C-alpha positions in Angstrom: 0.1 0.4 0.3 1.4 2.8 -1.1 0.6 6.7 0.9 0.7 9.5 -0.1 2.3 12.8 1.7 -1.9 14.4 2.4 -2.9 10.8 4.3 0.2 11.2 6.0 -0.1 14.7 7.0 -4.0 14.0 8.6 -2.2 10.7 9.9 0.0 13.3 12.1 -3.3 15.6 12.4 -5.4 12.8 13.6 -2.4 11.4 16.3 -1.9 14.6 18.0 -6.4 15.4 18.4 -6.1 11.8 20.0 -3.1 12.7 21.8 -4.6 16.5 22.9 -8.6 14.5 23.7 -5.7 11.6 26.0 -3.5 14.4 27.8 -5.6 17.5 27.5 -2.8 19.4 26.5 -4.2 22.1 24.5 -0.6 23.5 22.9 -1.7 20.0 20.3 -4.6 21.2 18.7 -3.0 23.8 17.7 0.3 22.0 16.1 -2.2 19.6 14.6 -3.5 23.0 12.9 -0.1 23.0 11.8 -0.3 19.1 10.4 -4.0 19.9 8.1 -2.0 23.3 7.0 0.8 20.5 5.6 -1.8 18.0 4.3 -3.9 21.1 2.0 0.0 22.4 0.7 0.4 18.4 -0.2 -3.2 18.8 -1.8 -2.3 21.3 -3.9 0.2 20.0 -5.3 3.0 21.3 -3.2 6.6 20.3 -2.6 7.8 18.5 1.0 9.8 21.5 1.7 6.7 23.8 1.2 4.7 21.9 3.2 7.1 21.3 6.8 6.9 25.1 6.0 3.0 25.3 5.8 3.6 23.2 9.0 5.6 25.0 10.9 4.0 28.7 10.9 1.2 27.6 11.0 1.1 24.8 14.1 4.4 27.3 15.7 2.5 30.3 15.3 -0.7 28.9 16.2 1.2 27.6 19.6 3.6 31.3 20.1 -0.3 33.3 19.7 -2.1 30.8 22.0 0.5 31.3 24.6 0.9 35.1 24.8 -2.8 35.2 24.8 -2.7 32.7 28.1 -0.4 35.3 29.5 -2.3 37.9 29.4 -5.2 36.8 30.4 -5.2 37.1 34.0 -5.6 34.1 35.6 -8.7 33.6 38.0 -8.7 33.7 42.0 -7.6 30.9 44.2 -11.0 30.0 45.4 -10.3 30.3 49.0 -10.6 34.6 48.1 -12.8 34.3 44.7 -16.4 35.7 44.8 -16.8 33.8 42.2 -17.2 30.3 43.7 -17.8 31.3 47.9 -20.8 33.7 48.0 -19.4 34.6 51.7 -16.2 36.9 49.9 -17.5 40.5 49.8 -19.5 40.1 53.2 -18.9 42.4 55.9 -18.5 41.8 59.9 -18.9 43.4 63.0 -15.9 43.7 64.8 -16.5 43.8 68.4 -12.8 43.8 69.4 -9.7 41.7 69.3 -7.7 39.2 71.3 -3.8 39.8 71.3 -3.2 37.6 69.1 -4.5 38.8 66.6 -7.5 37.0 66.3 -11.6 38.1 67.1 -14.4 36.7 67.3 -17.4 37.1 64.9 -21.4 36.9 64.3 -21.8 35.6 61.2 -24.6 33.6 59.3 -25.8 33.0 62.9 -23.0 31.1 64.0 -19.7 32.2 65.9 -17.0 32.6 63.5 -12.9 33.6 64.4 -11.5 36.2 62.1 -8.3 37.6 61.8 -6.7 40.2 59.5 -5.8 39.0 56.5 -3.2 42.2 55.6 -0.3 43.1 58.9 -1.5 45.9 60.1 -3.4 47.7 62.9 -6.8 45.9 64.2 -9.0 48.2 65.0 -12.6 47.1 66.0 -15.3 48.2 63.3 -17.1 46.7 60.1 -14.8 44.3 58.0 -14.9 42.6 55.0 -14.8 39.4 54.0 -11.7 38.5 51.8 -10.8 35.5 52.1 -12.2 32.4 53.9 -9.3 29.5 55.5 -11.2 26.8 56.9 -13.0 28.1 59.1 -11.3 31.4 59.8 -13.0 34.5 58.2 -9.5 37.1 56.9 -11.4 40.1 57.5 -9.8 43.9 55.5 -11.5 47.0 57.3 -13.9 48.0 55.1 -14.1 51.2 52.8 -16.7 53.1 53.3 -19.8 53.3 50.6 
């Protein structure tokens, strides 16, 4: 059986897509695009060098473009401080007094919670905003005035 160049490029593209499905590495799809471009170049009669150049330009270019795009996109906050994951983030609590060890007991959602300042600074009683939750401890920041 004699396999022509377009068939080999399509098989390579299929193998890369299968590898991407197995590993979840999106970059492999970009390389599969390069193989598809090389297969199309082979279909129109381009030589072997032109096929490899098409694969390298499209596959490599798409990989670099995807990498640069991922660097520009802001990463989501960790779940402990992400308001999209934890609906308590951004809620207000009243701190009556702080202990010497930098903790406080606050009433929130009908229960007493342990709380700590999320950032270093002087702990002052008053309104605070929940900025994160570590286990059963609220991480607080002084509330800004609305």
